[in-house]
Phi, psi and omega in degrees: 000149183282131180301131182093358178254141169280169179301327183289320183297323178294318178290321176303317183293320180291320176303319186291320180300316180304329186274351183265114189204168170250123180255147180210150172224160172228122181208132175061033184089353191245120172273128177244118174260124180240124176281121178229121174202075194293331174306331185228040174055047170060035166299140182275123171275174176300324185288328179283322175294328187288323188287327196296315177296330175289323177301309178295324175293327178290320183294319180292331178277349182279111186295346179283340181268123182241346172206171189218130180253132172248127173216175174250156177289144178061220187274358183237138171291292183192122183272010171110209184274154178284114181299332181300334174292324177290328175300335181264336166091357177228186174292354182270106179273357189079004179253154183302138179081357182257027170282146175142171192260011178288139169287124187297329174291324163307310181297322181299314179297318177299325173297309187295324182285331172298319180296309178306320186278358183294128194288358181241166182296140187235142177221137177259127178252119189243130166239152169067217180289137168219089188236156173056234179304332179289321174295325179297314178293316177306314181294338182276352180277158177291321187221151177225120179246141183223165178255148180299147178097342174310149173231147191227140177194147172236119203248018186299329178301339178284347189239354179075035184256135172276116179298141179296145181305318180295320179294319181300312185292326175297320180294319186288325181295332178280306194257347193093154175312317187292316175291321176301318181287324172306315182286322182285323183285322189267323193061021179274149173282143176241155173282171182294326178291322179292316183298320179301311173305320176288345181097358180292327191251142173273313183224150178227117195251146174303160176298137184083356180251010180289319185297317181300318183285321176298314177298319179295321181291317187282338170296325177284324180293318176291349178270335186275175188286115182290339173296317171300312182298319179299316184286315181305310173311318175294310189289326183287338179274357168108356173293107185251004186255019194240016185294320179295319175304311178283339168302312173304314176303315179295322173297327184268003182259157172269356189293330180292317178294320180295311178308313184293313183297320186291325174295317180296318187269004173058052178222171176280132189293148178245090180281146187234345183297137175226152185295000000 
């Protein structure tokens, strides 16, 4: 037991740690990863940061997965990193499963990069708070849909933390340098309408419509050519040295012939290329 804590406090803390987890399902070509830490508005513990790259690697290798949705449990996407991990300066947050010498900020960057590198389309479905590490994860997705009432913020200046260079570049790539500086300098939260106007969001949905729209759009993504999507993802993310690689993949694929045949025959295509 931690000195100064009652038995009830200790049990409550252990229960909160056990509730901090990443859930996932796969159905109809869509993998859904849910950030779940209800005691702290889905804040990411060190153990959760550490688990995300391994989870994503398994889903990337699953041929049943054609696209991935990242969301939060309940009415919040993610309120950031569990601040208790930062007070210790290591990956040890004092929670069960969080032991280790990893710097939580390095774990967050590793998780962000694993999400950005996921070889299939990714979509963040956002309700409520999407702040700090939550915004970091949302920015690492290819697309971001949100429900009205969501709030966004990048808050390291409240804590005196240097935001990672890779995360800063990714944010600036989404919203431009001026908006990136506004968010990073001020740590102020912005509403969903402002986030849409700034370019952080792709779509903003009325209350109660987010799940329906995400399901509809991911069905569209799952029906499209993964060859086209994988190449477009690399090119859009700045990989300019892979033209020959993707030309070879296209030459060896039947997706183009199938797409043309399906169009002429007025039927849904059956694309077979996989990353």
